[in-house]
C-alpha positions, 0 to 999 in steps of 0.5 A, spaced: 522 536 511 518 542 508 512 545 510 509 542 503 511 535 505 509 535 513 502 539 512 500 539 505 502 533 502 499 528 507 492 532 506 492 531 498 494 524 498 489 522 503 484 525 498 487 522 492 487 515 496 480 516 499 476 516 492 470 512 492 473 507 487 479 506 491 475 505 497 471 500 493 478 496 492 480 497 499 474 493 501 476 487 496 482 486 500 483 488 507 477 484 510 481 478 508 487 480 512 488 475 518 492 474 525 497 479 526 497 484 520 503 488 518 500 494 513 505 497 509 504 505 508 498 505 513 498 513 512 492 516 515 489 509 517 484 509 511 484 501 511 481 501 518 474 501 517 475 495 512 478 490 517 474 484 520 476 485 527 473 477 528 479 475 524 485 479 526 489 480 533 493 486 531 496 491 526 503 493 525 502 500 522 508 501 518 508 509 516 515 513 516 511 520 515 510 524 521 504 528 518 501 522 516 501 519 523 498 525 526 493 525 521 491 518 523 489 519 530 482 521 528 481 514 525 485 511 530 480 514 535 474 511 532 477 504 531 477 498 536 483 495 532 490 495 536 495 498 532 502 499 533 506 504 529 512 502 526 515 509 524 521 506 519 520 506 511 518 499 508 526 498 506 527 497 514 521 493 517 523 492 524 520 485 526 523 479 527 522 473 521 516 470 520 512 475 525 506 477 520 500 472 518 498 477 513 501 483 510 496 489 507 499 493 501 494 498 498 496 504 494 503 504 497 508 500 492 508 506 487 511 510 492 517 506 496 524 508 493 527 501 494 521 497 493 526 491 491 529 491 498 522 493 501 519 486 498 525 482 501 523 485 508 516 483 507 518 476 505 522 475 511 517 477 516 511 474 513 510 467 516 510 461 511 503 460 508 501 467 510 498 472 505 501 478 501 494 482 500 495 487 495 491 493 491 496 497 487 495 502 481 501 501 476 503 500 469 497 500 464 496 495 459 494 500 453 500 502 449 498 509 449 496 510 456 503 507 458 506 512 453 503 518 457 505 514 464 512 514 462 512 522 459 508 524 465 511 520 471 518 524 472 514 531 474 508 527 477 512 524 482 516 530 484 509 533 487 506 526 489 510 524 494 514 520 490 508 516 487 510 513 480 504 511 476 508 506 471 511 501 476 509 494 473 506 491 480 505 484 478 512 483 475 515 487 482 511 482 486 513 476 482 520 477 482 521 478 489 520 471 491 512 471 491 507 467 487 501 470 486 495 466 487 489 470 485 490 476 481 485 481 478 486 488 474 482 493 471 481 501 470 478 504 476 472 508 474 472 516 475 479 516 475 484 518 470 487 512 466 494 514 467 493 513 475 487 508 474 489 502 472 489 497 478 492 490 480 489 487 486 490 480 489 493 475 494 500 472 493 504 467 498 512 466 499 514 462 493 
């Protein structure tokens, strides 16, 4: 792991994922989690303030980046939530079948290399009737913005920890055995449009 990946990248990603518009999106999704929660790509724990502690039992925090787990210690120290780290990537969720009541997926699906396998793993560990709660940026609806996303993406992901700005989030979730029950989408304010088209909602196992 390079010095950039270990130290600088976690700091830059933390800043990008903690803007006011992004925090507003987190508030829409994270409080809906309940029971035993699996958070995919927990990062530095930016979602911790938004969990409804009356409704959750604990959180498994899946985060393969050692730099991010180190950065999370400050947020963990301030939170009453019981967090158990899982230091494997999303493609290798080390939980039994039907373990989680809720899965929280915020600004993470853009980065997972093997997203198909990761979503299959999420479907495996989510209990029947459980919720996949998501807020993700992705492919924009406007042709001119999509063209820019496709043009910029190869360079962007080299410096942004593998983040893809043009993934078709709804199709990815729907094609992986989930049924989307609630969905909203919009460009986030004060955010470059190539990075700012956001999808958020709730899905269940089909």
